[in-house]
N, C-alpha and C positions, 0 to 999 in steps of 0.2 A: 504494500500500500504506500501511497505517496503522502507525505505529511504536508502541512500547510506551508512551511518554509520552502520545501521543494516546489510546490505548486506556484508560490509567489515568484520564485526564481525563474521557473519555466515561463511564466506569464511575462516577466520583465524581459527575458531573452527574446521572446516572441515579439513583444512591442518594439524592442530595439531593432530587431531585424526588419520589422515592418516599416519603421520610420526611415531606416537606412535605404530600404528598397524604394520607398516613396520619393526620397530625394533623388535617387538614380532615375526613376521614371520621369520625374519632373524635368531633370536635365535632358533626358531623351526627347521629350515633347518640345522643350525650348530649342534644341538643336534642329529638330524638324521644322519648327516655325521659322527659325533663322534661315535655314536652307531654302524654304519656300519663298521667303521675302527676297533673298538675294537673287534667286532665279527669276522672280517677277521683275525686279529692277533691271536685271540684265536683258530680259526679253523686251522690256519697254525701250531700253536704250538701243537694242538691235533694230527694233521697228522704226524708231525715230531716225536712226542712221540710214536705214534702207529707204525711207521716204525721201530723205535728202538726196540720196543717189538717184532715185527715180525721177525726181524733179529736174535733175541735171542731165538726164538722158537725152541724147540728140536724135535717136531713131527708135522705131518700133522694135527693131532687132535688139538694140541695147536694153530696152525695157524688158523684153522677153528673157534675155540672158540674165539680167539682174534679178528678175522675179524667180526664175528657175533656180538660180544659185541661192537666193534667200530661202526659198521653200525647202531646198535640200538641207541647208545648214540648220534651219529651224527644226526640221523633223529630227535630224541627228542630235541636236541639242536636247529636244524633248525626250527622246528615247534614253539618252544618257542620264538625264535628270530623273526620269521615271525609274530607271534601274537603281540609281543612287537612293532615291526616296524609299523604294521597296526594301532595299537593304537596311535602311535606317529603321523602318517599321519592323522588320524581322528582328533586328537587334533589340528594339524596344520590347517586343513580345517575349524574347528570351529573358530580358531583365525583369519583366513583370512575373514571369513564371518561376524565376530563380528561387524565391522563398518557399515555394511549394514543392520543389524538386526533391529535397532530402526527406521531408515528411511523407511524401507520396511513395518514395522508394522504400522507406521503412514500412509503410502501411501495406505495400504490395508484396514485400518479402514473405510474410507469413502465408499469404494467399498463394504465392508461387510454390512455396515448399509443401503446402498441403495438397497440391495438385499432382 
């Protein structure tokens, strides 16, 4: 049987682990928000720069070439950013799950040995 002091200690350890994890999760969300903000700023700057180039184009061929180049670079940039963001969300999910990993492993061990 567990006494009250042991129960209090386990409760304190659980609370400390939860608070540490909460801080890590918060940092993860802040990093994702910062990344999204930076990507938005860069995208806006790229569009503004592209519009300046388009207004200076001297022919339809130049416009088509500029537009094609911009579309390609925008797509590549979006795919790279989406990949980066998905990795950040995956890392965040791992961080959220981390406090449950050890207790779940311990809880599943008796069930696995009984089978």
